[in-house]
C-alpha positions as CSV (number, residue, x, y, z in Angstrom):
1,T,-123.7,40.4,-57.0
2,R,-121.9,37.3,-58.3
3,R,-118.7,36.4,-56.5
4,L,-116.3,34.3,-58.6
5,I,-113.7,32.1,-57.0
6,G,-110.2,32.3,-58.3
7,I,-109.0,34.2,-61.4
8,D,-109.1,31.2,-63.8
9,Q,-111.9,29.3,-62.2
10,P,-115.5,29.7,-63.4
11,F,-117.1,28.8,-60.1
12,E,-119.6,31.0,-58.2
13,Y,-119.3,31.2,-54.4
14,E,-122.9,30.1,-53.8
15,E,-122.6,27.0,-56.0
16,V,-119.4,25.8,-54.4
17,A,-120.6,26.5,-50.9
18,A,-123.9,24.7,-51.5
19,V,-122.0,21.5,-52.4
20,T,-118.9,21.6,-50.2
21,G,-120.0,23.8,-47.3
22,P,-119.0,27.3,-46.4
23,E,-115.8,26.1,-44.5
24,Y,-114.4,24.9,-47.8
25,V,-115.0,28.2,-49.6
26,M,-113.8,30.3,-46.7
27,N,-110.4,28.4,-46.9
28,L,-110.0,29.0,-50.6
29,H,-107.0,31.2,-51.5
30,H,-107.0,33.7,-54.3
31,D,-105.6,31.1,-56.7
32,G,-108.4,28.6,-55.9
33,V,-106.4,26.3,-53.7
34,V,-107.9,25.0,-50.5
35,F,-106.2,23.4,-47.6
36,L,-108.7,21.0,-46.2
37,P,-108.3,17.2,-46.1
38,Y,-109.6,15.7,-49.3
39,E,-111.5,12.9,-47.6
40,S,-113.5,15.3,-45.5
41,L,-114.4,17.4,-48.6
42,K,-115.5,14.3,-50.5
43,E,-117.5,13.1,-47.6
44,R,-119.3,16.5,-47.2
45,A,-120.1,16.6,-50.9
46,F,-121.4,13.1,-50.9
47,K,-123.5,13.8,-47.8
48,T,-124.9,17.0,-49.3
49,S,-125.9,15.2,-52.6
50,S,-127.4,12.3,-50.6
51,E,-129.5,14.5,-48.5
52,D,-131.1,16.1,-51.5
53,K,-133.6,13.4,-52.3
54,Q,-135.2,15.6,-55.0
55,R,-132.0,15.9,-57.0
56,K,-132.5,14.8,-60.6
57,T,-130.0,14.9,-63.4
58,V,-131.0,17.7,-65.7
59,L,-130.1,17.2,-69.4
60,V,-129.9,20.4,-71.3
61,K,-130.4,19.9,-75.0
62,R,-128.2,22.2,-77.1
63,P,-128.3,22.7,-80.8
64,E,-126.2,20.1,-82.6
65,D,-122.7,21.5,-83.4
66,K,-121.0,19.1,-85.8
67,T,-117.6,20.5,-84.8
68,A,-118.0,20.0,-81.1
69,K,-116.4,17.1,-79.4
70,G,-118.6,14.9,-77.1
71,V,-117.2,14.6,-73.6
72,L,-118.5,12.5,-70.7
73,V,-117.4,13.4,-67.2
74,I,-117.8,10.5,-64.7
75,D,-117.2,11.6,-61.1
76,D,-119.4,11.1,-58.0
77,E,-118.3,14.5,-56.6
78,A,-121.0,16.9,-57.9
79,A,-118.7,19.9,-57.5
80,V,-115.8,18.4,-59.4
81,N,-118.2,17.2,-62.1
82,N,-119.9,20.5,-62.5
83,N,-116.6,22.5,-62.5
84,I,-115.1,20.3,-65.3
85,R,-118.3,20.8,-67.3
86,K,-118.1,24.5,-67.0
87,I,-114.4,24.6,-67.9
88,L,-114.8,22.5,-71.0
89,T,-118.1,24.0,-72.1
90,K,-116.4,27.4,-72.2
91,K,-114.0,25.9,-74.7
92,G,-116.8,24.6,-77.0
93,Y,-117.0,21.0,-75.9
94,Q,-120.4,19.2,-75.6
95,V,-120.3,17.9,-72.1
96,D,-122.5,15.2,-70.5
97,Q,-122.2,14.2,-66.8
98,A,-122.6,11.0,-64.8
99,L,-122.5,10.9,-61.0
100,T,-123.0,7.2,-60.6
101,K,-121.9,4.0,-62.2
102,E,-125.5,3.5,-63.5
103,E,-125.6,6.9,-65.1
104,A,-122.2,6.3,-66.7
105,F,-123.3,3.0,-68.3
106,E,-126.6,4.6,-69.5
107,S,-124.7,7.5,-71.1
108,L,-122.1,5.2,-72.7
109,R,-124.8,3.0,-74.2
110,Q,-126.8,5.9,-75.6
111,K,-124.1,8.1,-77.1
112,E,-120.7,8.1,-78.8
113,Y,-118.0,10.2,-76.9
114,S,-114.6,11.4,-78.2
115,L,-113.4,11.8,-74.6
116,V,-114.3,10.4,-71.2
117,L,-112.9,11.9,-68.0
118,L,-113.2,9.2,-65.3
119,D,-112.8,9.2,-61.6
120,L,-111.2,6.0,-60.4
121,K,-112.8,5.8,-56.9
122,M,-116.6,5.8,-57.0
123,P,-119.2,4.2,-54.7
124,G,-120.2,0.8,-56.0
125,V,-117.3,0.5,-58.5
126,K,-114.6,-2.1,-58.1
127,G,-111.1,-1.1,-59.3
128,L,-110.9,-0.3,-62.9
129,E,-114.4,-1.7,-63.7
130,L,-115.6,1.5,-65.4
131,L,-112.5,1.8,-67.5
132,K,-112.9,-1.7,-68.8
133,A,-116.6,-1.0,-69.6
134,I,-115.6,2.2,-71.5
135,R,-113.0,0.2,-73.5
136,D,-115.6,-2.5,-74.3
137,L,-118.6,-0.1,-75.1
138,R,-116.7,2.8,-76.7
139,P,-113.2,1.6,-77.8
140,G,-112.6,4.7,-79.8
141,A,-113.1,7.1,-76.9
142,M,-110.0,8.7,-75.3
143,V,-110.0,8.2,-71.5
144,V,-108.4,10.5,-69.0
145,I,-108.3,9.3,-65.4
146,I,-109.0,11.9,-62.7
147,T,-108.4,10.8,-59.1
148,G,-107.8,12.0,-55.6
149,Y,-106.0,8.7,-55.0
150,A,-103.1,8.9,-57.4
151,S,-100.5,6.1,-57.3
152,I,-97.9,4.8,-59.8
153,E,-99.6,1.4,-59.8
154,A,-103.0,2.9,-60.7
155,A,-101.5,5.1,-63.4
156,V,-99.6,2.1,-64.9
157,E,-102.6,-0.2,-64.8
158,S,-104.9,2.6,-66.3
159,A,-102.4,3.1,-69.1
160,R,-102.3,-0.6,-69.8
161,M,-106.0,-0.6,-70.2
162,G,-106.0,2.3,-72.6
163,A,-106.2,5.5,-70.6
164,V,-104.2,8.3,-72.3
165,D,-103.7,10.6,-69.3
166,F,-103.8,10.5,-65.5
167,L,-104.6,13.7,-63.5
168,A,-104.3,13.8,-59.7
169,K,-106.9,15.9,-57.8
170,P,-106.8,18.8,-57.2
171,F,-106.1,20.0,-60.7
172,T,-106.4,23.5,-62.2
173,P,-108.7,24.5,-65.0
174,A,-105.7,24.9,-67.3
175,E,-104.6,21.3,-66.5
176,I,-108.1,19.9,-67.3
177,R,-108.3,21.9,-70.6
178,Q,-104.8,20.7,-71.6
179,A,-105.6,17.1,-70.8
180,A,-108.7,17.3,-72.9
181,E,-106.9,18.9,-75.8
182,N,-104.0,16.4,-75.6
183,A,-106.3,13.4,-75.5
184,L,-108.4,14.6,-78.4
185,S,-105.3,15.4,-80.5
186,L,-104.4,11.7,-80.1
187,A,-107.8,10.7,-81.5
188,A,-107.4,12.9,-84.6
């Protein structure tokens, strides 16, 4: 039997437990909120993905939908990245994922995106380096910042560099859907 976590969250118990550990899932409340320190969760997710030496990015080719909006999710946390993909795919978006700076650059060079969801703190990335690269490579893309390290300074600097929204982690599926819709409505 499949056990879904939260009413509005399309995550399966096994998938979340595999990435974050069973302690995280056991501490989830009915509304999908967990009360564990963010740093320990991120460390556990990074450790889990680092231990899996066989992990490869799997690209699933879907039939071209001319009405679908291309979205790139750039976040080193596999669980967050996958959850955003699931949330937006259910709304008809074509979602690509990047877990590293290198994957992000490769995706940005190869494909046009209407929307980029960008984590500010990633290994090997200095400050707003990726945001600047997105602005240079894909100036027409709308950028929404997603971060576990929200600050007024980061929000202001991101906005100055062209980000259209700033979401602090943890966020709800409704918040991520709304941010995507708002950003894409600005592009129209």
